[in-house]
C-alpha positions in Angstrom: 15.9 -20.6 -16.3 17.4 -17.1 -16.1 20.3 -16.1 -14.0 20.1 -13.1 -11.7 23.4 -11.6 -10.6 23.0 -10.5 -7.0 26.3 -8.8 -6.4 29.3 -7.8 -8.5 32.4 -5.7 -7.6 35.0 -4.0 -9.7 38.5 -5.1 -8.8 41.6 -4.0 -10.8 39.3 -2.9 -13.7 37.8 -6.4 -13.9 34.3 -7.4 -13.0 34.2 -10.3 -10.6 30.9 -12.1 -10.1 30.8 -13.3 -6.6 27.3 -15.0 -6.6 24.9 -16.3 -9.2 21.4 -17.4 -8.2 19.2 -19.3 -10.6 15.7 -18.1 -10.2 12.9 -20.2 -11.8 10.1 -17.7 -11.2 9.3 -15.1 -13.9 9.6 -12.4 -11.3 13.3 -12.2 -10.6 14.0 -9.3 -8.3 10.8 -9.7 -6.4 11.6 -13.4 -5.7 12.7 -14.7 -2.4 15.4 -16.6 -4.3 16.9 -13.3 -5.2 16.7 -11.9 -1.6 16.2 -14.2 1.2 15.6 -11.6 3.9 12.3 -9.7 4.1 12.6 -6.2 2.7 11.8 -3.2 4.9 10.4 0.1 3.5 11.1 3.1 5.8 9.7 6.6 5.5 10.5 9.3 8.0 11.5 6.6 10.5 8.3 4.6 10.1 9.0 1.1 8.8 6.9 -1.7 7.1 8.2 -5.2 6.7 10.5 -7.8 8.4 8.7 -7.6 11.7 7.8 -3.9 11.5 4.0 -3.4 11.3 2.3 -0.1 10.3 -1.2 1.1 9.8 -2.1 3.5 7.0 -5.4 5.3 7.6 -7.5 8.2 6.3 -10.4 9.0 4.1 -11.0 7.7 0.6 -11.2 11.3 -0.7 -9.7 14.5 0.6 -12.8 16.9 0.9 -11.8 19.9 2.9 -9.1 21.3 5.2 -11.0 20.7 8.4 -11.9 17.2 7.3 -8.5 15.9 6.5 -6.7 17.7 9.3 -9.2 16.5 11.9 -9.0 12.9 10.7 -5.2 13.0 10.5 -5.0 14.2 14.2 -7.4 11.5 15.4 -5.7 8.6 13.6 -2.3 9.9 14.8 -3.5 9.7 18.4 -4.8 6.2 17.8 -1.5 4.9 16.5 -1.6 5.1 12.7 1.8 5.7 11.1 0.8 7.0 7.7 -2.0 9.2 6.3 -3.9 8.1 3.2 -6.2 10.3 1.3 -7.3 10.5 -2.3 -6.6 13.7 -4.3 -6.9 12.1 -7.7 -9.8 9.6 -7.7 -10.3 6.8 -10.3 -14.1 6.2 -10.3 -16.2 3.7 -12.1 -18.6 6.4 -13.2 -17.4 9.6 -14.8 -20.2 11.5 -13.0 -18.9 10.6 -9.5 -16.6 12.8 -7.5 -13.1 12.8 -9.1 -11.1 14.3 -6.3 -9.8 17.8 -5.6 -6.5 17.0 -7.5 -3.8 19.6 -6.8 -5.9 21.3 -4.1 -6.3 17.9 -2.4 -2.5 17.5 -2.3 -2.1 20.9 -0.7 -4.6 19.8 2.0 -2.7 16.6 2.6 0.5 18.6 3.1 -1.4 20.7 5.6 -2.4 17.6 7.5 1.1 16.3 7.4 2.3 19.6 8.8 -0.2 19.3 11.7 0.7 15.7 12.6 3.9 14.6 10.9 2.2 11.7 9.3 3.8 10.8 5.9 1.4 11.0 2.9 0.2 8.0 0.9 -1.9 9.0 -2.1 -2.7 7.6 -5.5 -1.5 8.8 -8.9 -3.1 7.7 -12.1 -0.8 8.8 -14.9 2.9 9.4 -15.6 2.2 13.1 -16.0 0.6 13.4 -12.6 3.4 11.5 -11.1 6.0 13.7 -12.6 4.2 16.9 -11.6 3.4 15.9 -8.0 6.0 13.3 -6.9 7.7 15.8 -4.5 4.5 16.2 -2.6 3.9 12.5 -1.9 5.8 10.3 0.5 4.5 7.0 -0.7 3.2 6.7 -4.2 0.1 4.6 -4.5 -0.6 2.7 -7.7 -4.2 1.5 -7.6 -5.8 -1.7 -8.7 -7.0 -0.3 -12.0 -3.4 0.7 -12.8 -1.6 -2.4 -11.7 -0.7 -3.2 -15.2 -0.2 0.4 -16.4 3.4 -0.5 -17.4 4.4 3.1 -18.3 3.3 4.3 -14.9 5.1 1.3 -13.1 8.3 2.1 -14.9 8.1 5.8 -14.1 7.5 5.0 -10.4 10.5 2.7 -10.6 12.7 5.5 -11.8 11.8 7.9 -9.0 13.4 6.1 -6.0 10.4 6.8 -3.8 8.4 4.2 -1.9 5.5 2.7 -3.9 2.4 1.0 -2.6 1.2 -1.3 -5.4 -2.4 -2.6 -5.1 -3.4 -5.9 -6.6 -5.6 -5.7 -9.7 -9.2 -6.7 -9.1 -8.8 -9.8 -11.4 -5.1 -10.3 -11.1 -3.4 -13.6 -10.1 -0.6 -13.5 -7.5 1.9 -14.1 -10.3 0.6 -11.2 -12.3 0.7 -9.0 -9.1 4.4 -9.9 -8.5 5.2 -9.4 -12.1 3.8 -5.8 -11.9 6.1 -5.2 -8.9 9.0 -6.4 -11.0 8.5 -3.5 -13.4 9.2 -1.1 -10.5 12.1 -3.1 -9.1 13.7 -3.6 -12.5 14.0 0.2 -12.9 16.0 0.4 -9.7 13.4 1.2 -7.1 13.5 -1.4 -4.4 11.0 0.3 -2.0 7.9 -1.6 -3.0 5.0 -2.5 -0.7 2.3 -4.9 -2.0 -1.3 -4.3 -1.1 -4.0 -7.0 -1.3 -7.4 -5.2 -1.6 -9.7 -8.0 -2.6 -10.3 -9.6 -5.9 -13.5 -9.9 -8.1 -15.4 -13.1 -7.7 -19.0 -14.2 -8.1 -19.8 -13.3 -4.5 -22.1 -10.3 -4.1 -22.4 -9.9 -0.3 -19.1 -8.1 -0.2 -17.6 -5.6 -2.6 -14.7 -7.9 -3.4 -13.4 -11.2 -2.0 -10.5 -10.6 0.4 -7.7 -13.1 -0.4 -6.0 -13.6 2.9 -4.2 -16.6 1.6 -2.2 -14.2 -0.5 -0.3 -13.2 2.6 1.5 -16.5 3.2 1.7 -17.3 -0.5 3.4 -14.0 -1.3 5.7 -14.4 1.7 6.7 -17.8 0.4 7.7 -16.5 -3.0 8.7 -12.9 -2.3 10.6 -10.8 0.2 8.4 -7.7 -0.3 6.2 -6.4 2.5 2.4 -7.1 2.3 -0.4 -4.9 3.6 -4.1 -5.6 3.6 -6.9 -3.2 2.7 -10.1 -4.6 4.3 -12.0 -1.5 3.5 -12.0 -1.9 -0.3 -12.1 -5.6 0.0 -15.4 -5.8 1.9 -16.9 -2.5 1.0 -18.7 -2.5 4.3 -17.5 -1.0 7.6 -19.3 -3.8 9.5 -16.8 -6.3 8.2 -13.6 -4.2 8.3 -12.6 -5.1 11.9 -12.8 -8.8 11.6 -10.9 -8.9 8.3 -8.3 -6.5 9.6 -7.6 -8.7 12.7 -7.6 -11.8 10.6 -5.0 -10.2 8.3 -2.7 -9.4 11.3 -3.0 -12.9 12.5 -2.2 -14.2 9.0 1.1 -12.4 9.0 0.4 -9.1 7.2 3.0 -6.3 7.6 0.4 -3.6 7.8 -3.2 -2.5 7.2 -4.8 0.2 5.1 -8.0 1.4 6.7 -10.5 4.0 5.5 -11.5 6.5 8.2 -14.0 9.3 7.9 -15.4 11.7 10.5 -18.8 11.7 8.9 -19.2 8.5 6.7 -22.8 9.1 5.9 -21.9 12.3 4.1 -18.6 11.2 2.6 -18.1 12.1 -1.1 -16.8 8.6 -1.8 -16.8 5.1 -0.1 -18.5 6.3 3.1 -20.1 2.9 3.5 -16.8 1.2 4.1 -15.3 3.9 6.3 -14.8 3.6 10.0 -15.4 6.6 12.3 -12.4 7.8 14.3 -13.9 6.2 17.4 -14.3 2.8 15.7 -10.8 3.1 14.3 -9.4 3.8 17.8 -11.1 0.6 19.1 -9.8 -1.4 16.2 -6.2 -0.2 16.9 -6.4 -1.5 20.4 -7.2 -5.0 19.2 -4.6 -4.8 16.3 -1.9 -4.0 18.8 -2.7 -7.1 20.9 -2.6 -9.5 17.9 0.5 -7.8 16.5 2.2 -8.4 19.8 1.3 -12.1 19.8 2.6 -12.5 16.2 5.9 -10.7 17.1 5.3 -7.6 15.1 6.7 -4.2 16.1 4.3 -1.3 15.9 
């Protein structure tokens, strides 16, 4: 067992240790034994965790000024608290659309200016993080980079909120250990995102592990959001999985929304239209109220 010092003060030039907690789990700072109260991550007055529920929404990829601004305005009216959009896109095929990169970030800033919605977007390298951190409100580290330890450390040194997605084949312990890299560097603003894991099932893109919500909450104080869009890969299943996630105790949702899914440059099949998203939000609000969440 390893000891984790929770608090120490300097009195008369001597360090006085007031409390020592023995933490059995390999993840120390992410452990509920280290912090018994649920953590809250707040950006521009919008909070996630410890009873505060928030929806992150937007397109998989930023495609144009009109596209991202129009979507941002519509999800804002529907009640989303954060705008997601991919500027740098990790794709399975090198021939698929790779994102608008720096131009995409400029368009996200334009959408934020129009709506006030904080920006959540993915970075894939330490270099990109260092160059564009000032343009991003919540840094997303995607499933493919969950164990990119240099990137995790760099994000931990920035003191900016980080949304960490579970790797497609990662155990919950590996997921929490990845978050530990960020926390151990001094950044305590970490949000965990379950986005489905790879199994033998082929009727959905991934298998959404809803049991991860109560399990993580048993062992960790970090907020948990669910991404039913990437988990199912099909817009027909997004609503039911989103509502199930709220009922299971999630602290938030990440939903892909596109104003013309059939012509989306990436992941159109799993994207809701603004109208469908608006209807989903009405149902989310009702279940969130029942479960005692504050939207």
